[in-house]
C-alpha positions as CSV (number, residue, x, y, z in Angstrom):
1,M,86.4,116.5,117.9
2,V,89.6,118.2,116.8
3,R,92.4,119.0,119.2
4,I,93.8,122.5,119.3
5,E,97.5,122.6,119.3
6,S,98.0,126.3,119.9
7,V,96.3,129.6,120.1
8,I,97.8,132.7,118.7
9,P,98.6,135.2,121.4
10,G,96.3,138.3,121.3
11,S,94.0,136.6,118.8
12,P,90.2,136.6,119.1
13,A,90.3,133.0,120.3
14,D,93.0,133.9,122.9
15,K,90.8,136.8,124.2
16,A,87.8,134.5,124.4
17,G,89.8,132.2,126.8
18,M,90.5,129.3,124.5
19,T,93.7,127.3,125.3
20,P,96.0,124.7,123.7
21,G,94.6,121.1,124.3
22,D,91.0,122.2,124.0
23,E,89.1,119.9,121.7
24,L,86.9,121.6,119.3
25,I,83.4,120.2,118.8
26,S,81.3,122.8,116.9
27,V,81.1,126.4,115.6
28,N,77.7,128.1,115.8
29,G,76.0,124.8,116.2
30,N,77.8,123.2,113.2
31,D,80.0,120.1,113.9
32,V,83.6,120.5,113.0
33,S,85.5,117.5,111.8
34,D,88.2,118.9,109.5
35,V,89.6,122.0,107.8
36,L,86.6,122.4,105.4
37,D,84.1,122.4,108.1
38,Y,86.2,124.8,110.2
39,R,87.0,127.3,107.3
40,F,83.4,127.4,106.2
41,Y,81.9,128.2,109.6
42,I,84.5,130.7,110.9
43,N,83.6,133.5,108.6
44,E,80.9,135.1,110.8
45,P,81.9,138.0,113.1
46,R,80.6,136.3,116.2
47,L,81.3,132.6,116.8
48,T,79.9,130.4,119.6
49,V,82.4,127.6,120.0
50,L,81.6,124.4,121.8
51,F,84.6,122.5,123.0
52,H,85.9,120.0,125.6
53,R,88.5,121.0,128.1
54,G,89.4,117.7,129.8
55,S,86.1,116.2,130.8
56,D,84.4,119.7,131.0
57,L,82.0,120.8,128.2
58,M,82.6,124.5,127.6
59,T,81.5,127.4,125.5
60,A,83.4,130.4,124.3
61,V,82.0,133.4,122.3
62,I,84.6,134.8,119.9
63,D,84.1,138.3,118.5
64,K,86.1,139.2,115.5
65,D,86.0,141.0,112.2
66,E,84.2,139.1,109.3
67,Y,86.6,136.7,107.7
68,E,89.3,137.4,110.3
69,D,91.0,134.2,111.5
70,P,90.1,133.3,115.1
71,G,93.7,132.3,115.9
72,L,93.3,128.6,116.5
73,E,96.1,126.3,115.3
74,F,95.9,122.5,114.7
75,K,98.4,119.6,114.4
76,T,97.9,119.1,110.6
77,Y,96.8,121.3,107.8
78,L,93.7,119.2,107.2
79,M,93.0,118.9,111.0
80,D,93.0,115.1,110.5
81,E,94.9,112.5,108.4
82,K,95.0,112.5,104.6
83,R,92.7,110.1,103.0
84,R,94.3,107.1,101.3
85,C,93.3,106.2,97.7
86,K,91.1,103.0,97.6
87,N,91.9,102.4,93.9
88,A,94.3,100.0,92.4
89,C,94.7,101.7,89.0
90,I,96.5,99.8,86.4
91,F,98.6,102.9,85.4
92,C,99.4,104.1,89.0
93,F,102.7,105.7,89.1
94,I,103.3,105.0,92.8
95,D,102.9,101.3,92.1
96,Q,105.9,101.8,89.8
97,M,108.2,103.4,92.3
98,P,111.5,101.6,93.0
99,K,111.9,100.0,96.4
100,G,113.9,101.7,99.1
101,C,112.5,105.3,98.9
102,R,111.2,107.0,102.0
103,E,107.7,105.7,103.1
104,S,105.9,109.0,102.4
105,L,106.5,108.5,98.7
106,Y,104.4,105.4,98.6
107,F,101.3,107.1,100.1
108,K,98.4,107.5,97.6
109,D,96.1,110.2,98.5
110,D,92.6,110.7,97.0
111,D,91.3,113.6,99.2
112,D,88.6,115.9,98.0
113,R,89.8,118.6,100.6
114,L,93.1,118.8,98.9
115,S,91.5,119.1,95.5
116,F,89.8,122.3,96.7
117,L,92.6,123.6,98.9
118,Q,95.6,122.7,96.8
119,G,94.4,121.8,93.4
120,N,95.0,118.0,93.7
121,Y,93.0,115.7,91.4
122,I,90.6,113.2,92.9
123,T,88.9,110.2,91.5
124,T,85.6,110.6,93.4
125,T,85.7,106.8,94.5
126,N,86.4,108.0,98.0
127,L,83.4,110.3,98.2
128,T,80.5,109.2,100.5
129,E,77.0,110.7,99.8
130,N,77.5,113.0,102.9
131,E,80.7,114.3,101.4
132,I,79.1,114.9,98.0
133,D,76.4,116.8,99.8
134,R,78.9,118.8,101.8
135,I,80.8,119.9,98.6
136,I,77.5,121.1,97.2
137,K,76.3,122.7,100.4
138,M,79.7,124.6,100.9
139,H,79.9,125.3,97.0
140,L,83.5,124.2,96.9
141,S,85.0,125.2,93.6
142,P,86.8,124.3,91.7
143,I,87.1,120.5,92.2
144,N,89.7,118.8,90.0
145,I,88.7,115.2,89.0
146,S,90.8,112.5,87.4
147,V,88.3,111.0,85.0
148,H,90.3,108.7,82.6
149,T,87.2,107.4,81.0
150,T,83.4,108.0,81.2
151,D,82.7,104.3,80.3
152,P,81.5,102.9,83.6
153,E,82.7,99.3,82.9
154,L,86.1,100.4,81.6
155,R,86.7,102.8,84.4
156,V,86.0,100.1,86.9
157,F,88.5,97.8,85.1
158,M,91.2,100.5,85.0
159,M,90.8,101.6,88.6
160,K,89.8,98.2,90.1
161,N,87.1,99.9,92.2
162,K,83.4,99.0,92.0
163,N,82.5,102.6,92.6
164,A,84.6,104.1,89.8
165,G,81.7,103.8,87.3
166,K,79.8,106.6,89.0
167,V,82.1,109.5,88.2
168,L,79.9,111.0,85.4
169,S,76.8,111.0,87.6
170,I,78.7,112.6,90.4
171,M,80.1,115.3,88.0
172,K,76.6,116.0,86.7
173,R,75.4,116.5,90.2
174,F,78.3,119.0,90.8
175,A,77.5,120.7,87.5
176,E,73.8,121.1,88.3
177,A,74.8,122.7,91.7
178,G,77.1,125.1,90.0
179,I,80.3,123.6,91.0
180,T,83.1,124.2,88.5
181,M,85.3,121.4,87.7
182,N,88.6,120.5,85.7
183,G,89.2,117.1,84.4
184,Q,92.1,114.9,83.6
185,I,92.4,111.9,81.4
186,V,95.4,109.7,81.8
187,L,95.7,108.0,78.6
188,C,96.8,104.4,78.2
189,K,97.5,103.0,74.8
190,D,95.0,100.6,73.5
191,I,92.9,100.9,76.7
192,N,91.1,104.2,77.0
193,D,92.2,105.9,73.9
194,K,90.8,105.9,70.4
195,E,86.9,105.4,70.4
196,H,86.9,105.4,74.2
197,L,88.6,108.9,74.2
198,D,86.0,110.1,71.8
199,R,83.2,108.9,74.0
200,S,84.9,110.5,77.1
201,M,85.4,113.8,75.4
202,K,81.8,113.9,74.1
203,D,80.4,113.0,77.6
204,L,82.5,115.6,79.3
205,E,81.6,118.3,76.7
206,G,78.0,117.9,78.0
207,L,79.1,119.2,81.4
208,Y,80.4,122.5,79.9
209,P,80.5,125.3,81.3
210,A,80.7,123.7,84.7
211,L,83.5,121.6,83.4
212,Q,86.1,124.3,82.5
213,S,89.0,122.3,81.0
214,V,90.3,118.8,80.5
215,S,93.9,117.6,80.0
216,I,94.8,114.5,78.1
217,V,98.2,113.3,79.4
218,P,100.2,110.1,78.6
219,C,100.5,107.4,81.1
220,G,103.7,107.6,82.9
221,L,105.7,104.3,82.7
222,T,108.8,103.5,84.7
223,A,111.1,100.5,84.5
224,H,109.6,99.1,87.6
225,R,106.4,97.5,86.5
226,Q,107.2,93.9,87.3
227,G,103.9,92.1,88.1
228,L,101.7,95.0,87.0
229,Y,99.3,95.2,84.0
230,K,101.1,95.4,80.8
231,I,100.8,98.9,79.2
232,E,102.8,99.8,76.1
233,P,104.2,103.3,75.7
234,F,102.9,105.7,73.0
235,D,105.3,106.0,70.0
236,K,105.8,108.9,67.8
237,A,103.0,107.9,65.4
238,D,100.7,107.1,68.3
239,C,101.3,110.6,69.7
240,A,100.6,112.3,66.5
241,A,97.2,110.4,66.2
242,V,96.2,111.4,69.7
243,I,97.0,115.1,69.0
244,K,95.0,114.9,65.8
245,Q,92.0,113.3,67.6
246,V,92.0,115.7,70.5
247,E,92.6,118.9,68.4
248,R,89.7,118.0,66.0
249,F,87.4,117.8,69.0
250,S,88.8,120.9,70.7
251,D,88.5,122.9,67.5
252,S,84.9,121.9,67.4
253,C,84.3,123.1,71.0
254,K,86.1,126.4,70.1
255,K,83.6,127.0,67.4
256,K,80.6,126.2,69.6
257,Y,81.7,127.7,72.9
258,G,84.5,130.0,72.2
259,E,86.8,127.7,74.3
260,R,88.8,124.6,73.5
261,I,88.1,122.8,76.8
262,F,90.3,119.8,75.8
263,F,94.1,120.0,75.5
264,C,97.0,117.6,75.1
265,A,100.0,117.7,77.4
266,D,103.1,119.0,75.9
267,E,104.7,115.5,76.1
268,F,102.5,114.3,73.3
269,Y,103.9,117.1,71.0
270,I,107.5,116.5,72.0
271,K,107.2,112.7,71.4
272,A,105.3,113.3,68.1
273,E,108.1,115.8,67.1
274,K,105.3,118.3,66.4
275,K,105.6,122.1,66.8
276,L,103.9,123.3,70.0
277,H,101.2,126.0,69.9
278,P,101.7,129.6,70.9
279,A,100.8,130.8,74.3
280,S,97.4,132.1,73.0
281,Y,96.2,128.6,72.1
282,Y,96.1,127.5,75.8
283,E,93.6,130.1,76.9
284,G,95.1,131.3,80.2
285,Y,96.8,127.8,80.9
286,P,94.0,126.2,82.9
287,Q,95.8,122.9,82.8
288,Y,99.4,124.2,83.3
289,E,100.1,122.1,86.4
290,N,99.3,119.0,84.2
291,G,102.0,119.9,81.7
292,V,99.8,121.6,79.2
293,G,101.3,124.7,77.7
294,M,104.2,124.9,80.0
295,I,106.7,125.2,77.2
296,A,104.6,127.8,75.3
297,C,104.4,129.8,78.6
298,L,108.2,129.6,79.0
299,Y,108.8,131.1,75.5
300,D,106.1,133.7,75.9
301,E,107.3,134.9,79.3
302,L,110.9,134.7,78.5
303,K,110.5,137.5,75.9
304,H,109.3,139.8,78.7
305,E,111.8,138.5,81.3
306,M,114.8,139.3,79.0
307,K,113.8,142.9,78.7
308,G,114.6,143.4,82.4
309,I,118.1,141.9,82.2
310,N,120.9,144.2,81.2
311,S,123.9,142.9,83.1
312,D,127.3,142.3,81.5
313,L,128.2,138.8,82.6
314,S,130.9,137.9,80.1
315,G,133.6,135.7,81.7
316,V,131.2,133.8,84.0
317,R,130.4,130.3,83.2
318,V,127.5,128.2,84.7
319,T,125.6,125.1,84.1
320,L,121.8,124.4,84.0
321,I,120.3,121.0,84.3
322,T,116.9,119.7,83.2
323,G,115.1,116.5,82.2
324,E,114.8,115.2,78.6
325,A,111.4,116.8,77.9
326,A,112.2,120.4,78.5
327,Y,115.9,120.2,77.2
328,A,115.3,122.0,73.9
329,A,113.3,124.8,75.6
330,I,115.9,125.3,78.3
331,C,118.8,125.4,75.7
332,D,116.9,128.2,74.0
333,M,116.6,130.0,77.3
334,A,120.3,129.6,77.9
335,A,121.1,130.8,74.4
336,A,118.9,134.0,75.0
337,I,120.7,134.7,78.3
338,Q,124.1,134.3,76.6
339,R,123.1,136.6,73.7
340,K,121.9,139.4,76.1
341,T,124.5,139.1,78.8
342,G,127.6,137.2,77.6
343,L,127.1,134.7,80.3
344,C,128.4,131.2,79.3
345,C,125.4,129.2,80.2
346,L,125.8,125.4,79.5
347,V,122.7,123.0,79.6
348,R,123.1,119.4,80.6
349,M,120.2,116.9,80.1
350,I,119.8,114.4,82.9
351,K,118.6,111.0,81.9
352,N,116.3,109.4,84.4
353,E,117.9,106.1,85.2
354,F,116.3,106.0,88.6
355,F,112.7,105.6,87.1
356,G,113.9,104.4,83.7
357,G,111.2,103.7,81.2
358,A,109.7,106.8,79.5
359,V,110.1,109.2,82.4
360,T,111.5,112.5,80.9
361,V,110.2,115.3,83.1
362,A,112.4,117.5,85.2
363,G,110.4,117.2,88.4
364,L,111.2,113.3,88.7
365,V,115.0,113.8,88.2
366,V,116.9,112.5,91.4
367,G,120.1,113.4,92.9
368,R,122.0,110.1,92.3
369,D,121.4,110.4,88.5
370,I,122.7,114.0,88.6
371,I,125.8,112.8,90.5
372,K,126.5,109.9,88.3
373,Q,126.1,111.9,85.1
374,L,127.9,115.1,86.1
375,E,130.5,114.0,88.7
376,G,134.0,115.0,87.4
377,C,132.5,117.4,84.7
378,D,133.6,121.0,84.4
379,L,130.4,122.7,85.5
380,G,131.7,126.3,85.7
381,S,131.1,128.4,88.8
382,A,127.6,127.2,89.8
383,L,124.9,124.6,88.8
384,F,121.3,125.6,88.6
385,L,118.4,123.2,88.8
386,P,114.7,123.8,88.7
387,S,113.0,123.7,92.2
388,V,110.5,120.9,91.0
389,M,113.3,118.4,91.4
390,L,113.1,118.9,95.2
391,R,110.5,118.1,97.7
392,A,108.3,121.1,98.4
393,G,109.9,123.3,101.0
394,E,112.9,121.0,101.4
395,D,116.5,120.5,100.0
396,V,115.9,116.9,99.3
397,F,115.4,114.9,96.0
398,L,113.0,112.0,95.6
399,D,115.9,109.5,96.3
400,D,116.7,111.4,99.6
401,T,119.9,113.0,98.2
402,T,120.3,116.4,99.6
403,L,121.5,119.7,98.0
404,S,124.5,119.7,100.3
405,E,125.4,116.1,99.2
406,L,125.1,117.3,95.6
407,E,127.3,120.2,96.1
408,E,130.0,118.1,97.9
409,K,130.1,115.5,95.1
410,L,130.1,118.1,92.3
411,G,132.3,120.6,93.9
412,V,130.2,123.6,93.0
413,P,127.4,125.6,94.6
414,V,124.0,124.2,93.6
415,V,121.2,126.8,93.2
416,R,117.5,126.2,92.9
417,V,115.6,128.5,90.5
418,T,111.9,128.8,89.7
419,P,110.8,126.3,87.0
420,D,109.6,129.0,84.6
421,A,110.9,132.1,82.6
422,S,111.8,134.0,85.8
423,A,114.7,131.5,86.3
424,A,116.5,133.6,83.6
425,S,116.6,136.6,86.0
426,E,117.5,134.4,89.0
427,I,120.5,132.9,87.1
428,C,121.7,136.3,85.9
429,E,121.4,137.8,89.5
430,Y,123.3,134.9,90.9
431,A,125.9,135.2,88.1
432,E,126.3,138.8,88.9
433,T,127.4,138.1,92.4
434,L,130.0,135.6,91.0
435,K,131.4,138.2,88.6
436,K,131.8,140.7,91.6
437,G,133.6,138.0,93.5
């Protein structure tokens, strides 16, 4: 049963007499335990809802338009708790978090519902037979899966879970049922790379076209790995070798299927000091959220973005911040803004001392590092930062520093901008208000 927190006034459920506190049991004879059940079964125009009101078992008939929401609201988005990961992966980033962060940052989720609803990646080790059957029955697509390797023994070793070796068989069941998937391989040096990567790509190619794309991303290593399995970082030559290996395979897929399927993360190219591919290479950016093609996309969209910017912003001076990985690209964006508008747009790279190690992405930059590296500097009239540095929907960094604290320490307004080419327009619009006084 799932407790109903509120009922939207005037909604179909309200008109049918349902009230907050009612406990939902089933819809049209189908048991409801979470958001997937609920969303799947409420699309009919007439719903017979079985629920408890206190000790009384009651029924309500809800008449509505097809696909209209009945108007019931629940305590959590999932209607129950997130599912905790049961693995102990040797490369887990959360195990490398420094101590003293808020408790929620140490929670490891591995929830198939979030894969479908929000695009999260799952390992499949949490899936029961009933849950696999439900995914197939409801035809939940796409499902995003963290594969890492298709070698059963190696995957069990890497994830420290006896069920980890079943991933390929589960993916084959999804493929046979017409479920589309995206994959991810977190690559660890001398562990699942080289011949193991060749095997994984070959096995996963066999799932095409159900498997739409696969990203190969380097394992993230922080300075807080005391007591954890020893993993060496990829150096420049290693990254070049990974790129060559993956591109050779993806070029073969392109010839056979008209799609590359396999893509290296931008980070490999940056570390290898190799030129990134143009936007067309990334075939619509199926792995954008995994850092694949982000920089190509920025350059491609920036050309269009700049056409709509015509302000004269000469005399205004501002600062942008970013992580090490995107620094060169953000410098190019700032230069394009300055050429077009006269806005003096400085870029400061923030080194990640909080996580240390080889962490270079903007999304993991924390407030205390920004303060330490910029306090006392002349930042102009405003400081702009990409919104990925902040917790979703909040003004808080990973280390619990707030935007207001940052503003107080640095003595300038701090403005969040979209982490893509549209940031150029947002910066210019804000600079326009500065110029007008």
